Structure formats: structure tokens, C-alpha cells
matplotlib code that plots the C-alpha trace (Angstrom):
import matplotlib.pyplot as plt

x = [-39.8, -38.7, -40.6, -39.8, -42.5, -43.1, -45.5, -42.9, -40.3, -42.7, -43.5, -39.8, -39.6, -42.3, -40.8, -37.7, -36.9, -38.1, -40.4, -41.2, -40.7, -40.2, -41.8, -42.5, -44.4, -42.4, -39.1, -38.6, -40.9, -41.5, -38.8, -36.1, -32.7, -30.5, -28.0, -25.5, -22.2, -19.1, -16.0, -13.0, -14.4, -17.0, -14.5, -13.6, -15.2, -19.0, -18.7, -16.6, -18.8, -22.2, -21.8, -24.2, -25.2, -23.7, -25.1, -28.5, -27.5, -26.0, -28.9, -31.6, -29.7, -29.0, -32.8, -33.6, -31.1, -32.4, -36.0, -35.6, -32.7, -31.3, -28.5, -27.0, -27.1, -26.0, -24.7, -23.6, -20.1, -21.4, -21.5, -18.2, -17.9, -21.4, -20.6, -17.4, -19.1, -21.9, -19.4, -17.6, -20.9, -22.0, -18.5, -18.4, -21.9, -21.3, -24.3, -24.8, -25.0, -22.7, -22.3, -21.8, -20.4, -22.5, -20.9, -21.9, -24.7, -24.4, -26.8, -26.0, -24.2, -21.9, -23.6, -23.9, -27.5, -29.1, -32.5, -31.1, -30.5, -34.2, -33.7, -31.2, -32.5, -31.3, -28.4, -27.2, -27.6, -25.3, -22.8, -22.8, -21.4, -18.1, -18.0, -17.6, -15.4, -13.0, -12.9, -12.2, -9.4, -7.8, -8.1, -6.4, -3.6, -3.2, -3.1, -0.4, 1.7, 0.9, 0.9, 1.1, -1.9, -2.1, -1.4, -4.3, -6.8, -6.3, -7.3, -10.5, -11.2, -10.5, -12.7, -15.7, -15.2, -14.9, -18.2, -19.9, -19.8, -19.3, -16.8, -17.7, -14.6, -12.2, -10.0, -7.8, -8.3, -6.7, -8.9, -8.9, -9.1, -10.7, -8.3, -7.4, -3.8, -1.8, -1.5, 2.3, 2.2, 2.1, -0.5, 1.4, -1.4, -5.0, -6.9, -10.2, -10.6, -13.9, -15.8, -18.9, -20.0, -23.0, -24.5, -27.7, -27.9, -28.0, -25.2, -23.8, -21.2, -19.0, -15.7, -13.1, -10.8, -7.1, -5.5]
y = [-13.5, -16.6, -19.1, -21.9, -22.4, -24.8, -26.7, -27.3, -28.3, -30.8, -32.1, -32.7, -34.8, -37.2, -40.6, -39.8, -41.3, -38.0, -38.7, -35.2, -31.6, -28.8, -25.7, -23.0, -19.9, -17.7, -18.1, -14.6, -13.3, -9.5, -7.8, -10.4, -8.9, -12.0, -13.0, -15.8, -14.7, -16.6, -14.4, -14.9, -17.2, -14.6, -11.9, -13.0, -13.9, -13.5, -12.2, -9.3, -8.4, -9.1, -7.6, -9.1, -12.0, -14.7, -13.3, -14.0, -17.5, -18.6, -17.2, -18.9, -22.2, -22.2, -21.7, -24.6, -26.9, -26.2, -26.7, -29.8, -31.4, -33.5, -36.0, -35.1, -31.9, -31.9, -28.7, -28.5, -27.7, -25.3, -22.7, -23.8, -20.8, -21.3, -24.9, -24.1, -21.3, -23.7, -26.4, -23.9, -22.7, -26.3, -27.0, -23.8, -24.3, -28.0, -29.0, -32.8, -32.7, -34.2, -31.8, -33.6, -31.9, -32.8, -32.8, -30.0, -31.3, -30.0, -29.5, -31.5, -28.4, -28.2, -25.3, -25.9, -26.5, -23.5, -22.0, -18.9, -20.7, -20.4, -16.6, -16.8, -16.2, -18.5, -16.2, -15.7, -19.4, -20.3, -17.6, -18.8, -22.2, -20.3, -20.7, -24.5, -24.5, -22.0, -23.9, -27.2, -25.6, -24.2, -27.6, -29.2, -26.7, -27.4, -31.1, -30.5, -28.9, -25.1, -23.6, -19.8, -18.0, -15.5, -18.2, -20.2, -17.5, -14.9, -17.1, -17.8, -14.1, -13.4, -16.3, -15.0, -11.5, -12.8, -14.6, -11.4, -11.9, -9.2, -10.3, -10.0, -12.0, -14.6, -15.8, -18.7, -19.0, -21.0, -24.1, -23.5, -19.8, -18.8, -15.9, -15.1, -15.9, -12.9, -13.0, -13.3, -16.4, -20.1, -22.6, -24.7, -26.1, -27.2, -24.3, -23.5, -21.5, -19.6, -17.3, -15.1, -13.5, -12.0, -13.2, -11.6, -9.7, -13.0, -13.6, -17.1, -18.8, -21.9, -23.3, -26.0, -27.6, -27.4, -30.1]
z = [30.1, 28.3, 26.1, 28.5, 31.1, 34.0, 31.8, 29.2, 31.8, 33.3, 29.8, 29.2, 32.3, 31.2, 30.8, 32.9, 36.3, 38.0, 40.9, 42.1, 41.2, 43.7, 42.1, 44.8, 43.8, 46.3, 48.0, 49.4, 52.1, 52.3, 54.2, 53.4, 54.5, 54.8, 52.1, 51.6, 50.0, 49.0, 48.9, 46.6, 44.0, 43.1, 42.5, 39.0, 35.6, 35.8, 39.4, 38.1, 35.1, 36.9, 40.4, 42.9, 40.7, 42.8, 46.0, 44.5, 43.3, 46.7, 48.7, 46.7, 46.3, 50.1, 50.7, 48.3, 49.9, 53.4, 52.4, 50.2, 52.2, 49.3, 49.7, 46.4, 44.3, 40.7, 39.1, 35.5, 34.4, 31.7, 34.5, 36.0, 38.3, 39.7, 40.4, 42.2, 44.2, 45.3, 46.3, 48.5, 50.0, 50.9, 52.4, 54.4, 55.8, 56.6, 54.7, 54.6, 50.8, 48.1, 45.2, 41.9, 38.8, 35.8, 32.4, 30.0, 27.7, 24.1, 21.2, 18.0, 16.7, 19.7, 21.5, 25.2, 26.2, 27.9, 28.3, 26.6, 23.4, 22.4, 22.4, 19.5, 16.1, 13.3, 12.3, 15.8, 16.6, 13.7, 14.7, 18.3, 17.3, 17.1, 20.9, 21.1, 18.0, 19.5, 22.8, 21.0, 19.1, 22.3, 24.0, 21.0, 21.1, 24.8, 24.2, 21.6, 24.3, 24.0, 27.5, 26.8, 28.2, 25.4, 22.7, 24.0, 24.7, 22.0, 19.1, 21.0, 21.4, 17.7, 16.6, 18.6, 17.2, 13.7, 14.1, 15.2, 18.9, 21.5, 24.2, 27.9, 28.9, 27.6, 30.5, 31.5, 35.2, 38.0, 38.7, 42.4, 42.9, 39.5, 39.4, 35.7, 34.8, 33.3, 29.5, 29.7, 31.9, 31.1, 32.3, 34.9, 37.0, 36.3, 34.8, 33.0, 29.8, 30.4, 28.1, 28.2, 24.9, 23.4, 20.1, 18.8, 22.2, 24.1, 26.7, 26.5, 28.6, 28.1, 29.2, 28.7, 31.3, 30.8, 32.8]

ax = plt.figure().add_subplot(projection="3d")
ax.plot(x, y, z, "-o")
ax.set_aspect("equal")
plt.show()
């Protein structure tokens, strides 16, 4: 489905400290009827606009963790909600694994690294740089003392639309519950400004911490 292949991923690991790669050909046996779900954190953001998505994520990651039995699991902050959901799953299941939040890695133009980026044509790729620019501007406003939810999020929304993006969501959410804050409120506790938007038909996500 995507240009990226296992071969290219292995090629990218050459020269790195990587010692082994777990690449199963099948993780679901016929007749699979068991799922792992995390309630609450999956009710908002991507969980709201993509029903059932996180059930698949938590189920397959749970299977991976049980098979591989790692001591440490790293999950990137680009998918902030996914990382928080998986932290909750590991904690609730008493898995002897330390979940580490890895910083978002960005391309030279600021776009968060993602396998989906290769699906962007040059025009959409350039337009999509509005995402990190808008988030940077929101963070700068926050650092200057702005706390209004609408005042922080609405300029982001307008910047993405002006760049040709189609909004899935632009939300400022509570850092702990991931519940979106009402637009007439103020940010009074650690929060995350999270977005999902389509550029050139490709759904991209990104976020910035407000704390």
C-alpha cells in the first residue's frame, strides 16, 4: 500500500545500534475474537473521529509486548494520544515494561516525520508545513502568556485552512484525560494542542505541549 517496505526499513537500520528486528508475517490467527481496549483516553481526538482505531492499536501492541517481552518500549510523541493510551494499557495490565516517550523527530522543513509523508506530492508537502508553523505560533503565544483556548486554537485552524488543509480536528486537550477543553475556557493545567488535518488527501497529525 505504501512505498516503504521491510527491505527499505532494514536498509535504514544499517549502521545503527540495532541488533535484531522482529518482523512477523502474521499476528492474528484465524478466528481471533479477543481485543484489548482502553476506555476514556480513546474517547477523544483520533478516537472520536476514527472509531475502533485504538482497539486495533492496543490489541496488536499488547500482542507484540507479550511475545517480545522488552524491558523498555519507546513511543513517539508525534502520536501523543497513542503514547498515552499505551502507557495506560501497560500500567493497567501490570506489564513489567517501562514506556518511554520519544521526542517528535522532524524533517528539515519542520514537518513531523511519518511514513505518510512520502504520499504527499510536492505541492501538498509544501502546504503541510503550515502544521508545524501554526503549532509553533500557538506555543509562542502561550509562552507570552495567552491562555484562552479559542485564542490559541482558532489561529491554528485558520492557518491550516488558509494553506489548503481540511481539518479533522484542532483541539486543546487536558494532558491527563485528553478531553478537549471548551473554547470559552482558559488553559489552567498542563494541556496539549493536537491537530489532525488532510493535505493532498493524506491525513497528518501533530501536537505541541502547553505547560
